[in-house]
C-alpha positions as CSV (number, residue, x, y, z in Angstrom):
1,M,-13.9,-26.8,-7.6
2,I,-11.2,-29.6,-8.0
3,A,-7.6,-29.0,-8.0
4,K,-4.2,-31.1,-7.5
5,E,-0.7,-30.3,-7.2
6,I,1.6,-31.7,-9.9
7,A,4.7,-32.9,-7.8
8,V,7.2,-33.1,-10.5
9,K,7.0,-29.3,-11.8
10,R,5.1,-27.9,-9.2
11,T,2.4,-26.4,-10.9
12,L,-0.9,-26.0,-9.3
13,E,-4.0,-27.8,-11.8
14,I,-7.5,-26.4,-11.4
15,I,-10.7,-28.3,-13.6
16,F,-12.8,-25.0,-14.6
17,E,-16.2,-25.4,-13.5
18,D,-19.2,-23.6,-14.3
19,D,-21.2,-23.8,-11.0
20,K,-22.5,-20.6,-10.5
21,E,-20.7,-20.4,-7.1
22,Q,-20.4,-17.0,-5.8
23,F,-17.4,-18.2,-3.8
24,E,-15.4,-20.9,-3.1
25,L,-11.4,-21.1,-1.8
26,F,-8.8,-23.3,-0.8
27,K,-5.7,-23.5,1.2
28,F,-2.6,-24.4,0.1
29,S,-0.8,-27.1,1.5
30,L,2.9,-26.4,0.8
31,F,3.0,-23.1,-0.7
32,S,6.6,-22.5,0.3
33,E,7.8,-25.1,-2.0
34,F,6.3,-23.4,-4.8
35,G,9.4,-20.6,-4.8
36,E,9.0,-17.3,-6.3
37,I,7.1,-18.8,-9.2
38,L,3.5,-20.4,-9.1
39,P,2.9,-22.4,-12.6
40,L,-0.9,-22.2,-13.1
41,K,-2.8,-24.9,-15.4
42,I,-6.7,-24.0,-15.8
43,V,-8.2,-27.0,-17.4
44,L,-11.5,-26.6,-19.5
45,P,-13.6,-29.3,-19.7
46,S,-15.1,-29.9,-23.7
47,T,-19.1,-29.5,-23.1
48,E,-21.9,-28.2,-25.4
49,E,-23.5,-26.9,-22.7
50,Y,-21.5,-23.5,-22.5
51,A,-18.4,-22.0,-24.1
52,V,-15.6,-20.4,-22.1
53,F,-13.5,-17.5,-23.2
54,P,-10.3,-17.1,-20.9
55,F,-8.9,-13.6,-20.7
56,R,-6.7,-11.5,-18.3
57,R,-5.9,-7.4,-17.2
58,V,-2.6,-6.4,-18.4
59,N,-1.3,-3.1,-17.0
60,R,0.6,-1.2,-20.1
61,G,1.7,1.8,-17.8
62,G,0.3,2.1,-14.6
63,K,-2.9,1.1,-12.4
64,K,-5.2,3.3,-14.6
65,D,-3.7,2.4,-18.1
66,F,-4.7,-1.1,-18.6
67,D,-6.3,-3.1,-21.2
68,F,-7.6,-7.0,-21.3
69,K,-6.9,-9.6,-23.7
70,L,-8.0,-13.0,-24.7
71,L,-5.9,-15.6,-23.7
72,P,-4.8,-18.7,-26.1
73,T,-5.5,-22.0,-25.0
74,L,-3.3,-24.8,-25.6
75,D,-4.8,-28.9,-25.3
76,G,-8.0,-27.5,-23.6
77,A,-6.2,-25.8,-21.2
78,V,-4.9,-22.1,-20.2
79,K,-1.9,-21.5,-18.6
80,T,0.3,-18.7,-16.6
81,T,3.1,-18.3,-14.3
82,I,2.5,-16.3,-11.0
83,P,5.1,-14.4,-9.5
84,L,5.1,-14.6,-5.6
85,R,6.6,-12.0,-3.2
86,V,7.0,-11.9,0.4
87,A,6.6,-9.3,2.8
88,N,6.4,-8.6,6.9
89,G,5.8,-12.6,6.7
90,I,3.1,-12.8,4.4
91,V,3.7,-14.6,0.7
92,Y,1.8,-12.3,-2.1
93,A,0.4,-12.8,-5.5
94,L,-0.2,-9.3,-6.6
95,Y,-3.0,-8.1,-8.9
96,P,-3.4,-8.4,-11.9
97,E,-0.9,-11.0,-12.2
98,N,-2.7,-13.2,-9.7
99,A,-5.5,-13.6,-11.7
100,L,-7.6,-14.8,-14.6
101,N,-11.0,-14.5,-15.8
102,F,-13.3,-16.4,-17.7
103,I,-16.4,-15.2,-20.2
104,V,-18.7,-18.0,-19.9
105,I,-21.7,-18.2,-22.1
106,S,-24.5,-20.9,-21.8
107,S,-26.7,-22.5,-24.2
108,D,-29.6,-21.0,-22.2
109,G,-27.9,-17.8,-22.9
110,A,-26.8,-17.0,-19.6
111,L,-23.8,-15.0,-19.2
112,R,-21.0,-15.1,-16.5
113,I,-18.0,-13.7,-15.6
114,Y,-15.9,-15.9,-12.8
115,Q,-12.4,-15.1,-11.7
116,Y,-9.8,-17.7,-10.4
117,S,-6.8,-16.4,-8.7
118,V,-4.3,-16.8,-6.1
119,I,-3.8,-14.7,-2.9
120,G,-1.6,-14.2,0.2
121,R,-3.2,-13.2,3.5
122,W,-2.5,-13.8,7.4
123,D,-1.8,-17.4,7.0
124,G,-0.9,-18.8,3.8
125,L,-1.7,-18.8,-0.2
126,F,-5.5,-19.6,-0.9
127,F,-6.8,-20.2,-4.6
128,V,-10.4,-18.4,-4.9
129,K,-12.6,-19.0,-7.1
130,Q,-15.4,-15.8,-7.7
131,L,-18.7,-15.2,-9.9
132,L,-17.8,-11.8,-10.9
133,F,-20.9,-11.2,-12.9
134,E,-24.5,-13.2,-14.0
135,G,-26.8,-11.9,-16.7
136,M,-28.8,-13.2,-18.9
137,M,-28.5,-11.9,-23.0
138,N,-30.9,-11.7,-25.8
139,G,-30.8,-9.5,-29.1
140,N,-31.4,-6.1,-26.8
141,G,-28.2,-6.8,-24.4
142,V,-26.9,-7.9,-21.7
143,H,-30.0,-7.6,-18.7
144,C,-28.8,-6.7,-15.0
145,P,-29.6,-9.3,-12.2
146,E,-32.2,-8.4,-9.8
147,K,-30.1,-7.9,-6.7
148,P,-29.6,-4.0,-6.9
149,W,-25.8,-3.9,-5.7
150,M,-25.0,-5.8,-9.1
151,S,-25.4,-2.7,-10.9
152,F,-22.9,-1.0,-9.2
153,K,-20.7,0.5,-11.7
154,P,-18.3,-2.1,-12.2
155,W,-20.7,-4.0,-13.6
156,G,-21.6,-2.3,-16.7
157,Q,-18.1,-0.9,-17.3
158,L,-16.9,-4.5,-17.0
159,L,-19.2,-4.7,-19.9
160,E,-17.6,-2.2,-21.8
161,E,-14.3,-3.8,-22.2
162,N,-13.1,-4.2,-25.5
163,V,-12.7,-8.1,-24.8
164,V,-16.0,-8.5,-23.5
165,K,-17.9,-6.9,-26.4
166,E,-15.7,-9.0,-28.7
167,V,-16.5,-12.1,-27.3
168,L,-20.7,-11.6,-27.3
169,I,-20.4,-9.8,-30.4
170,K,-19.3,-13.0,-32.0
171,Q,-21.8,-15.2,-30.5
172,G,-24.5,-12.9,-32.0
173,F,-25.2,-10.4,-29.0
174,S,-25.3,-6.9,-27.9
175,S,-23.4,-5.7,-24.9
176,R,-25.5,-3.3,-24.0
177,F,-26.0,-3.0,-20.3
178,N,-29.7,-2.7,-19.3
179,G,-31.5,-2.6,-15.8
180,E,-29.8,0.1,-14.2
181,E,-30.9,0.2,-10.6
182,K,-30.3,2.2,-7.7
183,I,-28.9,1.2,-4.7
184,S,-31.1,1.3,-1.5
185,F,-29.5,1.4,2.0
186,I,-31.8,0.9,5.2
187,T,-30.0,0.8,8.9
188,D,-29.7,3.1,11.7
189,S,-27.7,6.1,10.2
190,K,-26.4,6.6,14.0
191,K,-24.3,3.9,13.7
192,K,-20.9,2.9,12.2
193,E,-22.4,0.8,9.5
194,A,-22.3,0.1,5.4
195,F,-23.8,-2.1,2.8
196,V,-21.4,-3.8,0.8
197,I,-21.6,-3.2,-2.9
198,W,-18.7,-4.7,-4.5
199,Y,-15.7,-6.6,-3.3
200,N,-13.1,-8.4,-5.4
201,V,-10.7,-10.9,-3.9
202,A,-8.3,-11.1,-6.4
203,M,-7.6,-7.2,-5.9
204,G,-8.6,-7.5,-1.8
205,I,-10.3,-4.5,-2.0
206,G,-14.1,-3.6,-2.0
207,Y,-16.5,-0.6,-2.0
208,G,-19.7,0.0,0.7
209,I,-21.9,2.4,1.0
210,L,-22.8,4.5,4.2
211,P,-26.0,5.7,5.4
212,D,-25.3,9.2,4.3
213,D,-25.0,7.7,0.7
214,K,-20.7,8.2,0.8
215,I,-18.8,5.1,-0.8
216,A,-16.2,3.8,1.2
217,V,-13.1,1.2,0.1
218,I,-12.6,-1.8,2.3
219,H,-9.4,-3.3,2.4
220,W,-8.7,-6.8,3.2
221,R,-6.7,-5.9,6.2
222,Q,-9.4,-4.6,7.8
223,L,-11.2,-7.8,8.0
224,P,-11.0,-10.1,10.6
225,Q,-7.8,-13.0,9.5
226,N,-10.6,-15.7,8.8
227,Q,-12.8,-13.1,6.8
228,L,-11.4,-13.8,3.2
229,F,-14.5,-12.8,1.3
230,L,-17.5,-10.1,1.9
231,S,-20.7,-11.2,0.1
232,P,-22.2,-8.2,-2.3
233,G,-25.7,-7.2,-0.2
234,S,-24.2,-7.8,3.5
235,L,-24.1,-5.6,6.2
236,I,-20.7,-4.4,7.8
237,S,-19.7,-2.4,11.1
238,F,-16.3,-0.3,11.5
239,Q,-15.1,1.0,13.8
240,S,-13.4,4.0,12.3
241,E,-12.9,6.3,8.7
242,F,-10.7,8.1,7.2
243,Y,-9.5,9.8,3.7
244,D,-6.2,8.4,2.6
245,K,-3.9,10.5,0.7
246,D,-6.0,10.1,-2.8
247,G,-8.8,11.6,-0.9
248,R,-10.6,8.3,-0.6
249,L,-12.8,7.5,2.2
250,Q,-11.3,4.1,3.7
251,L,-12.9,2.0,6.6
252,L,-10.9,0.4,9.3
253,G,-11.9,-2.3,11.7
254,V,-14.1,-3.8,9.8
255,K,-16.5,-6.9,10.7
256,L,-19.0,-8.8,9.3
257,L,-22.7,-8.6,10.9
């Protein structure tokens, strides 16, 4: 991931790369100089190896009332501005305004969806690149990767979003989701442990499955300060659990094992 700060306009410029890396990040050196708005520019290289389709989530009325839309490009780049907020000494860039998504269809039929985002954590602002989905396409649909945690419900839902279906159909592929697998979890049921099945850095939340098959929310504030990301498939421990006001099971004091 190649990045530079353009001093005159204080724009953060990133060169898009289809490098298949699951997670990359770098910390801003002088984030306070950006003020309340961070201009972001993602440059899309001209290549015959793959096609890139940028899109983002747009809230229409609330957290559960949203849509995705394709974004226009100008001079081979997509631009946006990310609002920054400060609370309790931490600079925040809230989801979904902090994230841009990119559908990549390569010449060999591979489908990858990346998310580029700006996140605020304990000691500063970070730019993050996360590989959200990777699969192969043919006339029968999109095949789920072999890793079982990649078949957790959000992946199937992602392929049903209108913007993803639109791109796939235009490229001559079906958006049907194949290869649904059951998640297996093996650990000592007496220990306070969970298996990470999904984690989104831009949102700052993920999900873990407990030995009794319960699904629990993992919030970034419950991770150690030096832990910005949890890889799906990893094992974590937690100190305690509770149900929030919305009835969701949440984990406290999470550590990577």
